All heavy atoms as TSV, in Angstrom:
chain	resi	resn	atom	element	x	y	z
A	1	MET	N	N	-87.907	102.410	173.081
A	1	MET	CA	C	-87.823	102.077	171.678
A	1	MET	C	C	-87.747	100.553	171.554
A	1	MET	O	O	-87.044	99.866	172.313
A	1	MET	CB	C	-86.547	102.695	171.098
A	1	MET	CG	C	-86.191	102.155	169.727
A	1	MET	SD	S	-84.868	103.074	168.945
A	1	MET	CE	C	-85.846	104.376	168.297
A	2	ALA	N	N	-88.508	100.039	170.641
A	2	ALA	CA	C	-88.531	98.574	170.401
A	2	ALA	C	C	-87.261	98.116	169.703
A	2	ALA	O	O	-86.616	98.892	168.990
A	2	ALA	CB	C	-89.753	98.197	169.590
A	3	LYS	N	N	-86.929	96.874	169.898
A	3	LYS	CA	C	-85.744	96.310	169.266
A	3	LYS	C	C	-85.887	96.282	167.757
A	3	LYS	O	O	-84.890	96.303	167.045
A	3	LYS	CB	C	-85.477	94.902	169.825
A	3	LYS	CG	C	-84.152	94.328	169.422
A	3	LYS	CD	C	-83.925	93.042	170.132
A	3	LYS	CE	C	-82.561	92.479	169.701
A	3	LYS	NZ	N	-82.290	91.167	170.295
A	4	ASP	N	N	-87.121	96.228	167.239
A	4	ASP	CA	C	-87.360	96.182	165.790
A	4	ASP	C	C	-87.012	97.505	165.139
A	4	ASP	O	O	-86.768	97.528	163.935
A	4	ASP	CB	C	-88.825	95.850	165.499
A	4	ASP	CG	C	-89.201	94.469	166.065
A	4	ASP	OD1	O	-88.297	93.613	166.240
A	4	ASP	OD2	O	-90.404	94.264	166.341
A	5	ASP	N	N	-87.006	98.582	165.890
A	5	ASP	CA	C	-86.741	99.907	165.313
A	5	ASP	C	C	-85.252	100.204	165.124
A	5	ASP	O	O	-84.885	101.204	164.525
A	5	ASP	CB	C	-87.309	100.987	166.246
A	5	ASP	CG	C	-88.801	100.896	166.339
A	5	ASP	OD1	O	-89.422	100.323	165.417
A	5	ASP	OD2	O	-89.392	101.389	167.332
A	6	LEU	N	N	-84.381	99.322	165.666
A	6	LEU	CA	C	-82.939	99.564	165.534
A	6	LEU	C	C	-82.423	99.215	164.165
A	6	LEU	O	O	-82.962	98.352	163.467
A	6	LEU	CB	C	-82.177	98.677	166.552
A	6	LEU	CG	C	-82.462	98.964	168.038
A	6	LEU	CD1	C	-81.714	98.035	168.910
A	6	LEU	CD2	C	-82.166	100.390	168.411
A	7	ILE	N	N	-81.377	99.938	163.748
A	7	ILE	CA	C	-80.737	99.696	162.442
A	7	ILE	C	C	-79.507	98.836	162.693
A	7	ILE	O	O	-78.621	99.210	163.503
A	7	ILE	CB	C	-80.295	101.020	161.805
A	7	ILE	CG1	C	-81.500	101.941	161.630
A	7	ILE	CG2	C	-79.611	100.791	160.457
A	7	ILE	CD1	C	-81.161	103.373	161.343
A	8	ASP	N	N	-79.426	97.660	162.046
A	8	ASP	CA	C	-78.318	96.746	162.247
A	8	ASP	C	C	-77.149	97.145	161.350
A	8	ASP	O	O	-77.315	97.308	160.163
A	8	ASP	CB	C	-78.718	95.307	161.922
A	8	ASP	CG	C	-79.634	94.728	163.025
A	8	ASP	OD1	O	-79.517	95.193	164.153
A	8	ASP	OD2	O	-80.381	93.790	162.717
A	9	VAL	N	N	-75.950	97.279	161.957
A	9	VAL	CA	C	-74.738	97.573	161.213
A	9	VAL	C	C	-73.646	96.567	161.630
A	9	VAL	O	O	-73.629	96.143	162.786
A	9	VAL	CB	C	-74.223	98.996	161.482
A	9	VAL	CG1	C	-74.401	99.911	160.363
A	9	VAL	CG2	C	-74.757	99.571	162.744
A	10	GLN	N	N	-72.757	96.262	160.713
A	10	GLN	CA	C	-71.663	95.363	160.977
A	10	GLN	C	C	-70.425	96.238	161.293
A	10	GLN	O	O	-70.265	97.313	160.788
A	10	GLN	CB	C	-71.337	94.497	159.760
A	10	GLN	CG	C	-72.517	93.667	159.284
A	10	GLN	CD	C	-72.880	92.598	160.221
A	10	GLN	OE1	O	-72.047	91.997	160.841
A	10	GLN	NE2	N	-74.179	92.345	160.333
A	11	GLY	N	N	-69.590	95.698	162.183
A	11	GLY	CA	C	-68.383	96.431	162.520
A	11	GLY	C	C	-67.370	95.609	163.295
A	11	GLY	O	O	-67.587	94.396	163.532
A	12	THR	N	N	-66.257	96.228	163.662
A	12	THR	CA	C	-65.186	95.582	164.353
A	12	THR	C	C	-64.954	96.311	165.695
A	12	THR	O	O	-64.916	97.566	165.708
A	12	THR	CB	C	-63.866	95.599	163.533
A	12	THR	OG1	O	-64.161	95.037	162.247
A	12	THR	CG2	C	-62.783	94.852	164.214
A	13	VAL	N	N	-64.796	95.567	166.753
A	13	VAL	CA	C	-64.560	96.146	168.068
A	13	VAL	C	C	-63.093	96.702	168.037
A	13	VAL	O	O	-62.147	95.983	167.770
A	13	VAL	CB	C	-64.720	95.111	169.192
A	13	VAL	CG1	C	-64.344	95.728	170.554
A	13	VAL	CG2	C	-66.160	94.637	169.189
A	14	VAL	N	N	-62.962	97.998	168.387
A	14	VAL	CA	C	-61.682	98.634	168.403
A	14	VAL	C	C	-61.078	98.740	169.793
A	14	VAL	O	O	-59.916	98.483	170.000
A	14	VAL	CB	C	-61.805	100.075	167.774
A	14	VAL	CG1	C	-60.480	100.794	167.842
A	14	VAL	CG2	C	-62.325	99.993	166.378
A	15	ALA	N	N	-61.986	99.043	170.785
A	15	ALA	CA	C	-61.472	99.212	172.122
A	15	ALA	C	C	-62.581	98.813	173.130
A	15	ALA	O	O	-63.754	98.864	172.803
A	15	ALA	CB	C	-61.070	100.692	172.372
A	16	VAL	N	N	-62.093	98.430	174.316
A	16	VAL	CA	C	-62.993	98.112	175.417
A	16	VAL	C	C	-62.845	99.191	176.497
A	16	VAL	O	O	-61.698	99.440	176.929
A	16	VAL	CB	C	-62.720	96.731	176.003
A	16	VAL	CG1	C	-63.636	96.412	177.163
A	16	VAL	CG2	C	-62.782	95.669	174.922
A	17	HIS	N	N	-63.918	99.839	176.893
A	17	HIS	CA	C	-63.877	100.870	177.902
A	17	HIS	C	C	-64.476	100.361	179.190
A	17	HIS	O	O	-65.137	99.305	179.232
A	17	HIS	CB	C	-64.672	102.123	177.448
A	17	HIS	CG	C	-64.071	102.743	176.218
A	17	HIS	ND1	N	-62.890	103.428	176.169
A	17	HIS	CD2	C	-64.533	102.799	174.940
A	17	HIS	CE1	C	-62.629	103.849	174.974
A	17	HIS	NE2	N	-63.616	103.477	174.190
A	18	SER	N	N	-64.303	101.096	180.250
A	18	SER	CA	C	-64.874	100.681	181.540
A	18	SER	C	C	-66.362	100.840	181.541
A	18	SER	O	O	-66.924	101.581	180.746
A	18	SER	CB	C	-64.269	101.545	182.673
A	18	SER	OG	O	-64.648	102.919	182.504
A	19	GLY	N	N	-67.036	100.089	182.436
A	19	GLY	CA	C	-68.472	100.191	182.507
A	19	GLY	C	C	-69.166	99.318	181.437
A	19	GLY	O	O	-70.376	99.483	181.237
A	20	GLY	N	N	-68.459	98.440	180.789
A	20	GLY	CA	C	-69.110	97.535	179.795
A	20	GLY	C	C	-69.365	98.203	178.481
A	20	GLY	O	O	-70.246	97.761	177.760
A	21	LEU	N	N	-68.614	99.268	178.161
A	21	LEU	CA	C	-68.767	99.936	176.862
A	21	LEU	C	C	-67.687	99.515	175.894
A	21	LEU	O	O	-66.535	99.264	176.273
A	21	LEU	CB	C	-68.729	101.430	177.055
A	21	LEU	CG	C	-69.886	102.036	177.859
A	21	LEU	CD1	C	-69.646	103.539	178.057
A	21	LEU	CD2	C	-71.210	101.820	177.197
A	22	TYR	N	N	-68.073	99.450	174.611
A	22	TYR	CA	C	-67.149	99.034	173.545
A	22	TYR	C	C	-67.190	100.073	172.434
A	22	TYR	O	O	-68.260	100.599	172.108
A	22	TYR	CB	C	-67.600	97.662	172.958
A	22	TYR	CG	C	-67.575	96.572	173.944
A	22	TYR	CD1	C	-68.655	96.308	174.800
A	22	TYR	CD2	C	-66.480	95.751	174.075
A	22	TYR	CE1	C	-68.646	95.299	175.718
A	22	TYR	CE2	C	-66.450	94.700	174.983
A	22	TYR	CZ	C	-67.528	94.481	175.786
A	22	TYR	OH	O	-67.505	93.479	176.698
A	23	ARG	N	N	-66.035	100.388	171.871
A	23	ARG	CA	C	-65.932	101.283	170.742
A	23	ARG	C	C	-65.878	100.432	169.485
A	23	ARG	O	O	-65.025	99.553	169.335
A	23	ARG	CB	C	-64.688	102.165	170.817
A	23	ARG	CG	C	-64.567	103.019	169.640
A	23	ARG	CD	C	-64.417	104.511	169.827
A	23	ARG	NE	N	-64.617	105.100	171.099
A	23	ARG	CZ	C	-65.555	106.036	171.313
A	23	ARG	NH1	N	-66.379	106.361	170.370
A	23	ARG	NH2	N	-65.660	106.598	172.516
A	24	VAL	N	N	-66.856	100.580	168.594
A	24	VAL	CA	C	-67.003	99.731	167.386
A	24	VAL	C	C	-66.803	100.604	166.147
A	24	VAL	O	O	-67.485	101.669	165.995
A	24	VAL	CB	C	-68.354	99.061	167.353
A	24	VAL	CG1	C	-68.507	98.222	166.124
A	24	VAL	CG2	C	-68.574	98.181	168.589
A	25	GLN	N	N	-65.917	100.207	165.281
A	25	GLN	CA	C	-65.677	100.862	163.980
A	25	GLN	C	C	-66.591	100.150	162.972
A	25	GLN	O	O	-66.390	98.998	162.632
A	25	GLN	CB	C	-64.217	100.750	163.578
A	25	GLN	CG	C	-63.902	101.365	162.269
A	25	GLN	CD	C	-63.883	102.877	162.306
A	25	GLN	OE1	O	-63.466	103.475	163.290
A	25	GLN	NE2	N	-64.365	103.520	161.244
A	26	CYS	N	N	-67.566	100.868	162.470
A	26	CYS	CA	C	-68.536	100.278	161.522
A	26	CYS	C	C	-67.912	100.224	160.104
A	26	CYS	O	O	-66.981	100.945	159.797
A	26	CYS	CB	C	-69.792	101.115	161.475
A	26	CYS	SG	S	-70.684	101.141	163.026
A	27	ASP	N	N	-68.485	99.325	159.299
A	27	ASP	CA	C	-68.009	99.189	157.919
A	27	ASP	C	C	-68.271	100.452	157.116
A	27	ASP	O	O	-67.569	100.729	156.146
A	27	ASP	CB	C	-68.680	97.977	157.252
A	27	ASP	CG	C	-68.262	96.672	157.913
A	27	ASP	OD1	O	-67.228	96.655	158.571
A	27	ASP	OD2	O	-68.995	95.670	157.713
A	28	SER	N	N	-69.290	101.227	157.517
A	28	SER	CA	C	-69.601	102.468	156.809
A	28	SER	C	C	-68.626	103.603	157.125
A	28	SER	O	O	-68.661	104.611	156.468
A	28	SER	CB	C	-71.033	102.862	157.136
A	28	SER	OG	O	-71.171	103.111	158.541
A	29	GLY	N	N	-67.791	103.400	158.149
A	29	GLY	CA	C	-66.749	104.373	158.444
A	29	GLY	C	C	-66.870	105.100	159.757
A	29	GLY	O	O	-65.904	105.640	160.282
A	30	HIS	N	N	-68.118	105.184	160.326
A	30	HIS	CA	C	-68.218	105.933	161.595
A	30	HIS	C	C	-68.068	104.995	162.781
A	30	HIS	O	O	-68.175	103.828	162.655
A	30	HIS	CB	C	-69.550	106.705	161.623
A	30	HIS	CG	C	-70.775	105.857	161.753
A	30	HIS	ND1	N	-71.351	105.184	160.692
A	30	HIS	CD2	C	-71.553	105.528	162.841
A	30	HIS	CE1	C	-72.367	104.488	161.107
A	30	HIS	NE2	N	-72.532	104.704	162.409
A	31	GLU	N	N	-67.833	105.589	163.959
A	31	GLU	CA	C	-67.600	104.867	165.205
A	31	GLU	C	C	-68.853	104.950	166.089
A	31	GLU	O	O	-69.528	105.971	166.116
A	31	GLU	CB	C	-66.398	105.368	165.958
A	31	GLU	CG	C	-65.082	104.932	165.374
A	31	GLU	CD	C	-63.949	105.133	166.311
A	31	GLU	OE1	O	-64.116	105.774	167.388
A	31	GLU	OE2	O	-62.839	104.681	166.000
A	32	VAL	N	N	-69.114	103.831	166.784
A	32	VAL	CA	C	-70.285	103.777	167.646
A	32	VAL	C	C	-69.813	103.300	169.020
A	32	VAL	O	O	-68.940	102.421	169.141
A	32	VAL	CB	C	-71.284	102.702	167.086
A	32	VAL	CG1	C	-72.452	102.529	168.041
A	32	VAL	CG2	C	-71.777	103.119	165.729
A	33	LEU	N	N	-70.336	103.935	170.056
A	33	LEU	CA	C	-70.073	103.512	171.415
A	33	LEU	C	C	-71.222	102.565	171.815
A	33	LEU	O	O	-72.382	102.973	171.860
A	33	LEU	CB	C	-70.059	104.709	172.345
A	33	LEU	CG	C	-69.540	104.459	173.772
A	33	LEU	CD1	C	-68.083	104.008	173.719
A	33	LEU	CD2	C	-69.646	105.718	174.591
A	34	ALA	N	N	-70.890	101.309	172.089
A	34	ALA	CA	C	-71.957	100.314	172.249
A	34	ALA	C	C	-71.770	99.514	173.517
A	34	ALA	O	O	-70.653	99.432	174.083
A	34	ALA	CB	C	-71.934	99.352	171.098
A	35	GLN	N	N	-72.869	98.970	174.027
A	35	GLN	CA	C	-72.839	98.078	175.179
A	35	GLN	C	C	-73.420	96.739	174.765
A	35	GLN	O	O	-74.056	96.622	173.714
A	35	GLN	CB	C	-73.636	98.691	176.319
A	35	GLN	CG	C	-75.088	98.902	176.033
A	35	GLN	CD	C	-75.800	99.626	177.152
A	35	GLN	OE1	O	-75.167	100.001	178.131
A	35	GLN	NE2	N	-77.109	99.794	177.015
A	36	LEU	N	N	-73.163	95.722	175.596
A	36	LEU	CA	C	-73.666	94.367	175.288
A	36	LEU	C	C	-75.155	94.287	175.543
A	36	LEU	O	O	-75.656	94.893	176.479
A	36	LEU	CB	C	-72.966	93.337	176.125
A	36	LEU	CG	C	-71.531	92.946	175.755
A	36	LEU	CD1	C	-71.002	91.907	176.768
A	36	LEU	CD2	C	-71.423	92.481	174.363
A	37	SER	N	N	-75.833	93.525	174.726
A	37	SER	CA	C	-77.261	93.295	174.960
A	37	SER	C	C	-77.440	92.377	176.201
A	37	SER	O	O	-76.497	91.729	176.636
A	37	SER	CB	C	-77.925	92.620	173.739
A	37	SER	OG	O	-77.439	91.325	173.601
A	38	GLY	N	N	-78.617	92.395	176.786
A	38	GLY	CA	C	-78.865	91.595	177.967
A	38	GLY	C	C	-78.687	90.096	177.755
A	38	GLY	O	O	-78.236	89.373	178.620
A	39	ARG	N	N	-79.073	89.609	176.573
A	39	ARG	CA	C	-78.910	88.200	176.296
A	39	ARG	C	C	-77.408	87.813	176.214
A	39	ARG	O	O	-77.038	86.722	176.670
A	39	ARG	CB	C	-79.620	87.890	174.977
A	39	ARG	CG	C	-79.622	86.395	174.710
A	39	ARG	CD	C	-80.630	86.044	173.679
A	39	ARG	NE	N	-81.945	86.373	174.177
A	39	ARG	CZ	C	-83.033	85.688	173.887
A	39	ARG	NH1	N	-82.960	84.634	173.114
A	39	ARG	NH2	N	-84.197	86.028	174.339
A	40	MET	N	N	-76.580	88.668	175.680
A	40	MET	CA	C	-75.164	88.368	175.605
A	40	MET	C	C	-74.545	88.392	177.009
A	40	MET	O	O	-73.643	87.577	177.300
A	40	MET	CB	C	-74.456	89.338	174.693
A	40	MET	CG	C	-74.798	89.134	173.234
A	40	MET	SD	S	-73.864	90.163	172.112
A	40	MET	CE	C	-72.286	89.393	172.177
A	41	ARG	N	N	-74.995	89.317	177.860
A	41	ARG	CA	C	-74.540	89.296	179.269
A	41	ARG	C	C	-74.995	88.054	180.018
A	41	ARG	O	O	-74.266	87.472	180.812
A	41	ARG	CB	C	-75.030	90.570	179.967
A	41	ARG	CG	C	-74.259	91.795	179.632
A	41	ARG	CD	C	-74.567	92.943	180.588
A	41	ARG	NE	N	-76.012	93.183	180.705
A	41	ARG	CZ	C	-76.604	94.181	180.123
A	41	ARG	NH1	N	-75.942	95.077	179.378
A	41	ARG	NH2	N	-77.898	94.372	180.259
A	42	ARG	N	N	-76.253	87.668	179.746
A	42	ARG	CA	C	-76.856	86.538	180.405
A	42	ARG	C	C	-76.072	85.227	180.088
A	42	ARG	O	O	-75.835	84.410	181.010
A	42	ARG	CB	C	-78.280	86.363	179.978
A	42	ARG	CG	C	-78.993	85.210	180.608
A	42	ARG	CD	C	-80.443	85.154	180.107
A	42	ARG	NE	N	-81.038	83.906	180.456
A	42	ARG	CZ	C	-82.117	83.410	179.878
A	42	ARG	NH1	N	-82.694	84.098	178.902
A	42	ARG	NH2	N	-82.605	82.261	180.242
A	43	PHE	N	N	-75.675	85.023	178.883
A	43	PHE	CA	C	-74.958	83.827	178.493
A	43	PHE	C	C	-73.459	83.996	178.533
A	43	PHE	O	O	-72.707	83.178	178.061
A	43	PHE	CB	C	-75.413	83.323	177.125
A	43	PHE	CG	C	-76.869	82.853	177.108
A	43	PHE	CD1	C	-77.836	83.587	176.507
A	43	PHE	CD2	C	-77.191	81.698	177.762
A	43	PHE	CE1	C	-79.150	83.113	176.519
A	43	PHE	CE2	C	-78.475	81.252	177.780
A	43	PHE	CZ	C	-79.483	81.951	177.146
A	44	ARG	N	N	-73.000	85.132	179.080
A	44	ARG	CA	C	-71.589	85.405	179.312
A	44	ARG	C	C	-70.728	85.329	178.024
A	44	ARG	O	O	-69.695	84.690	178.010
A	44	ARG	CB	C	-71.009	84.525	180.411
A	44	ARG	CG	C	-71.608	84.780	181.761
A	44	ARG	CD	C	-70.931	83.954	182.822
A	44	ARG	NE	N	-71.482	84.268	184.135
A	44	ARG	CZ	C	-72.479	83.616	184.714
A	44	ARG	NH1	N	-73.070	82.587	184.096
A	44	ARG	NH2	N	-72.904	83.922	185.899
A	45	ILE	N	N	-71.241	85.902	176.965
A	45	ILE	CA	C	-70.507	85.923	175.705
A	45	ILE	C	C	-69.415	87.003	175.787
A	45	ILE	O	O	-69.729	88.146	176.026
A	45	ILE	CB	C	-71.421	86.105	174.511
A	45	ILE	CG1	C	-72.393	84.948	174.420
A	45	ILE	CG2	C	-70.635	86.298	173.209
A	45	ILE	CD1	C	-73.438	85.061	173.380
A	46	LYS	N	N	-68.170	86.625	175.616
A	46	LYS	CA	C	-67.067	87.534	175.724
A	46	LYS	C	C	-66.796	88.222	174.378
A	46	LYS	O	O	-66.859	87.578	173.342
A	46	LYS	CB	C	-65.779	86.805	176.169
A	46	LYS	CG	C	-65.908	86.054	177.455
A	46	LYS	CD	C	-66.192	86.963	178.614
A	46	LYS	CE	C	-66.267	86.176	179.890
A	46	LYS	NZ	N	-67.062	86.818	180.939
A	47	VAL	N	N	-66.530	89.517	174.457
A	47	VAL	CA	C	-66.204	90.290	173.257
A	47	VAL	C	C	-64.858	90.949	173.530
A	47	VAL	O	O	-64.691	91.622	174.527
A	47	VAL	CB	C	-67.301	91.332	172.951
A	47	VAL	CG1	C	-66.898	92.208	171.813
A	47	VAL	CG2	C	-68.629	90.656	172.732
A	48	VAL	N	N	-63.896	90.757	172.580
A	48	VAL	CA	C	-62.562	91.321	172.735
A	48	VAL	C	C	-62.294	92.179	171.495
A	48	VAL	O	O	-62.919	92.024	170.486
A	48	VAL	CB	C	-61.504	90.239	172.915
A	48	VAL	CG1	C	-61.721	89.477	174.208
A	48	VAL	CG2	C	-61.524	89.283	171.773
A	49	PRO	N	N	-61.291	93.116	171.582
A	49	PRO	CA	C	-60.913	93.901	170.420
A	49	PRO	C	C	-60.560	93.036	169.260
A	49	PRO	O	O	-59.821	92.024	169.370
A	49	PRO	CB	C	-59.775	94.740	170.904
A	49	PRO	CG	C	-59.962	94.819	172.352
A	49	PRO	CD	C	-60.591	93.555	172.793
A	50	GLY	N	N	-61.058	93.361	168.075
A	50	GLY	CA	C	-60.810	92.591	166.859
A	50	GLY	C	C	-61.993	91.724	166.436
A	50	GLY	O	O	-61.983	91.233	165.319
A	51	ASP	N	N	-62.932	91.512	167.342
A	51	ASP	CA	C	-64.112	90.709	167.004
A	51	ASP	C	C	-65.057	91.443	166.038
A	51	ASP	O	O	-65.209	92.676	166.130
A	51	ASP	CB	C	-64.903	90.371	168.266
A	51	ASP	CG	C	-64.294	89.282	169.113
A	51	ASP	OD1	O	-63.335	88.652	168.618
A	51	ASP	OD2	O	-64.744	89.083	170.234
A	52	ARG	N	N	-65.648	90.669	165.132
A	52	ARG	CA	C	-66.669	91.174	164.233
A	52	ARG	C	C	-68.020	91.114	164.984
A	52	ARG	O	O	-68.334	90.058	165.478
A	52	ARG	CB	C	-66.737	90.389	162.920
A	52	ARG	CG	C	-65.461	90.479	162.078
A	52	ARG	CD	C	-65.400	91.778	161.334
A	52	ARG	NE	N	-66.500	91.938	160.446
A	52	ARG	CZ	C	-66.900	93.043	159.857
A	52	ARG	NH1	N	-66.218	94.134	160.075
A	52	ARG	NH2	N	-67.902	93.120	159.084
A	53	VAL	N	N	-68.750	92.188	165.009
A	53	VAL	CA	C	-70.012	92.240	165.745
A	53	VAL	C	C	-71.098	92.888	164.921
A	53	VAL	O	O	-70.810	93.592	163.947
A	53	VAL	CB	C	-69.885	92.976	167.121
A	53	VAL	CG1	C	-68.987	92.211	168.072
A	53	VAL	CG2	C	-69.400	94.358	166.906
A	54	THR	N	N	-72.331	92.606	165.319
A	54	THR	CA	C	-73.479	93.286	164.758
A	54	THR	C	C	-73.984	94.249	165.832
A	54	THR	O	O	-74.231	93.847	166.995
A	54	THR	CB	C	-74.605	92.297	164.385
A	54	THR	OG1	O	-74.095	91.380	163.423
A	54	THR	CG2	C	-75.799	93.008	163.803
A	55	VAL	N	N	-74.203	95.515	165.504
A	55	VAL	CA	C	-74.607	96.539	166.428
A	55	VAL	C	C	-75.978	97.086	165.995
A	55	VAL	O	O	-76.174	97.419	164.815
A	55	VAL	CB	C	-73.588	97.710	166.474
A	55	VAL	CG1	C	-74.005	98.762	167.459
A	55	VAL	CG2	C	-72.215	97.200	166.808
A	56	GLY	N	N	-76.884	97.117	166.933
A	56	GLY	CA	C	-78.188	97.790	166.711
A	56	GLY	C	C	-78.038	99.240	167.060
A	56	GLY	O	O	-77.807	99.556	168.191
A	57	VAL	N	N	-78.232	100.136	166.087
A	57	VAL	CA	C	-78.048	101.565	166.301
A	57	VAL	C	C	-79.392	102.253	166.187
A	57	VAL	O	O	-80.194	101.953	165.330
A	57	VAL	CB	C	-77.069	102.128	165.215
A	57	VAL	CG1	C	-76.917	103.654	165.382
A	57	VAL	CG2	C	-75.735	101.480	165.271
A	58	SER	N	N	-79.639	103.166	167.139
A	58	SER	CA	C	-80.886	103.929	167.141
A	58	SER	C	C	-80.863	104.960	166.038
A	58	SER	O	O	-79.825	105.621	165.824
A	58	SER	CB	C	-81.050	104.625	168.475
A	58	SER	OG	O	-82.054	105.593	168.443
A	59	PRO	N	N	-81.970	105.157	165.362
A	59	PRO	CA	C	-82.018	106.204	164.304
A	59	PRO	C	C	-81.975	107.612	164.921
A	59	PRO	O	O	-81.661	108.571	164.215
A	59	PRO	CB	C	-83.328	105.969	163.592
A	59	PRO	CG	C	-84.157	105.095	164.484
A	59	PRO	CD	C	-83.186	104.347	165.353
A	60	TYR	N	N	-82.285	107.754	166.195
A	60	TYR	CA	C	-82.255	109.032	166.875
A	60	TYR	C	C	-80.907	109.470	167.318
A	60	TYR	O	O	-80.575	110.632	167.402
A	60	TYR	CB	C	-83.276	109.025	168.048
A	60	TYR	CG	C	-84.628	108.733	167.616
A	60	TYR	CD1	C	-85.254	107.519	167.936
A	60	TYR	CD2	C	-85.373	109.667	166.866
A	60	TYR	CE1	C	-86.539	107.249	167.539
A	60	TYR	CE2	C	-86.666	109.378	166.447
A	60	TYR	CZ	C	-87.222	108.173	166.780
A	60	TYR	OH	O	-88.532	107.871	166.381
A	61	ASP	N	N	-80.065	108.484	167.730
A	61	ASP	CA	C	-78.741	108.794	168.190
A	61	ASP	C	C	-77.769	107.748	167.598
A	61	ASP	O	O	-77.501	106.709	168.188
A	61	ASP	CB	C	-78.641	108.727	169.736
A	61	ASP	CG	C	-77.275	109.146	170.255
A	61	ASP	OD1	O	-76.452	109.661	169.447
A	61	ASP	OD2	O	-77.044	108.989	171.470
A	62	PRO	N	N	-77.237	107.978	166.403
A	62	PRO	CA	C	-76.425	107.033	165.696
A	62	PRO	C	C	-75.025	106.837	166.307
A	62	PRO	O	O	-74.262	106.028	165.842
A	62	PRO	CB	C	-76.287	107.581	164.268
A	62	PRO	CG	C	-76.641	109.012	164.365
A	62	PRO	CD	C	-77.523	109.175	165.563
A	63	ALA	N	N	-74.681	107.565	167.399
A	63	ALA	CA	C	-73.390	107.428	168.026
A	63	ALA	C	C	-73.387	106.372	169.086
A	63	ALA	O	O	-72.348	106.013	169.636
A	63	ALA	CB	C	-72.928	108.782	168.590
A	64	ARG	N	N	-74.549	105.828	169.488
A	64	ARG	CA	C	-74.658	104.823	170.537
A	64	ARG	C	C	-75.416	103.608	170.006
A	64	ARG	O	O	-76.217	103.748	169.087
A	64	ARG	CB	C	-75.442	105.380	171.749
A	64	ARG	CG	C	-74.910	106.720	172.197
A	64	ARG	CD	C	-74.222	106.797	173.440
A	64	ARG	NE	N	-74.557	105.845	174.486
A	64	ARG	CZ	C	-73.842	105.754	175.607
A	64	ARG	NH1	N	-72.822	106.573	175.757
A	64	ARG	NH2	N	-74.160	104.929	176.538
A	65	GLY	N	N	-75.093	102.447	170.592
A	65	GLY	CA	C	-75.767	101.261	170.104
A	65	GLY	C	C	-75.680	100.088	171.060
A	65	GLY	O	O	-75.136	100.233	172.171
A	66	ILE	N	N	-76.247	98.945	170.669
A	66	ILE	CA	C	-76.258	97.734	171.456
A	66	ILE	C	C	-75.675	96.594	170.638
A	66	ILE	O	O	-76.109	96.370	169.466
A	66	ILE	CB	C	-77.703	97.397	171.863
A	66	ILE	CG1	C	-78.291	98.469	172.710
A	66	ILE	CG2	C	-77.746	96.072	172.590
A	66	ILE	CD1	C	-79.766	98.269	173.020
A	67	ILE	N	N	-74.666	95.943	171.147
A	67	ILE	CA	C	-74.074	94.756	170.461
A	67	ILE	C	C	-75.016	93.570	170.617
A	67	ILE	O	O	-75.298	93.172	171.746
A	67	ILE	CB	C	-72.679	94.455	171.009
A	67	ILE	CG1	C	-71.747	95.619	170.798
A	67	ILE	CG2	C	-72.128	93.183	170.391
A	67	ILE	CD1	C	-70.375	95.460	171.412
A	68	THR	N	N	-75.536	93.068	169.516
A	68	THR	CA	C	-76.507	91.989	169.562
A	68	THR	C	C	-75.938	90.625	169.115
A	68	THR	O	O	-76.571	89.635	169.364
A	68	THR	CB	C	-77.703	92.308	168.680
A	68	THR	OG1	O	-77.251	92.602	167.356
A	68	THR	CG2	C	-78.430	93.558	169.242
A	69	PHE	N	N	-74.792	90.642	168.426
A	69	PHE	CA	C	-74.287	89.377	167.869
A	69	PHE	C	C	-72.770	89.492	167.709
A	69	PHE	O	O	-72.275	90.504	167.280
A	69	PHE	CB	C	-74.945	89.085	166.537
A	69	PHE	CG	C	-74.500	87.759	165.947
A	69	PHE	CD1	C	-75.050	86.541	166.395
A	69	PHE	CD2	C	-73.573	87.713	164.879
A	69	PHE	CE1	C	-74.638	85.359	165.832
A	69	PHE	CE2	C	-73.216	86.528	164.354
A	69	PHE	CZ	C	-73.738	85.347	164.796
A	70	ARG	N	N	-72.032	88.419	168.056
A	70	ARG	CA	C	-70.599	88.307	167.823
A	70	ARG	C	C	-70.343	87.236	166.808
A	70	ARG	O	O	-70.747	86.075	167.022
A	70	ARG	CB	C	-69.838	88.030	169.114
A	70	ARG	CG	C	-68.307	87.915	168.844
A	70	ARG	CD	C	-67.580	87.597	170.129
A	70	ARG	NE	N	-67.952	86.321	170.722
A	70	ARG	CZ	C	-67.374	85.169	170.436
A	70	ARG	NH1	N	-66.431	85.093	169.567
A	70	ARG	NH2	N	-67.805	84.065	171.046
A	71	ALA	N	N	-69.739	87.580	165.714
A	71	ALA	CA	C	-69.458	86.579	164.654
A	71	ALA	C	C	-68.358	85.644	165.130
A	71	ALA	O	O	-67.495	86.046	165.895
A	71	ALA	CB	C	-69.053	87.276	163.347
A	72	ARG	N	N	-68.359	84.434	164.616
A	72	ARG	CA	C	-67.355	83.429	165.032
A	72	ARG	C	C	-66.029	83.669	164.362
A	72	ARG	O	O	-65.900	84.118	163.296
A	72	ARG	CB	C	-67.849	82.043	164.687
A	72	ARG	CG	C	-69.095	81.712	165.488
A	72	ARG	CD	C	-69.584	80.339	165.073
A	72	ARG	NE	N	-70.805	80.083	165.817
A	72	ARG	CZ	C	-70.878	79.242	166.840
A	72	ARG	NH1	N	-69.804	78.634	167.251
A	72	ARG	NH2	N	-72.006	79.077	167.442
């Protein structure tokens, strides 16, 4: 799936799980299990609980996503 096909949602990181997974509470109310995008791993951007993030969610599986941006 291309990156253009993802739906961008705003949310807050609630928990950090093992294996590089993050639980994100979206503004719309549902929770997404997300991992960091490759660019965020490459530049070693740290994400901690409480951070505001942008998550790219697949329209086929809205329970999983990719964290693409961390707000300051």
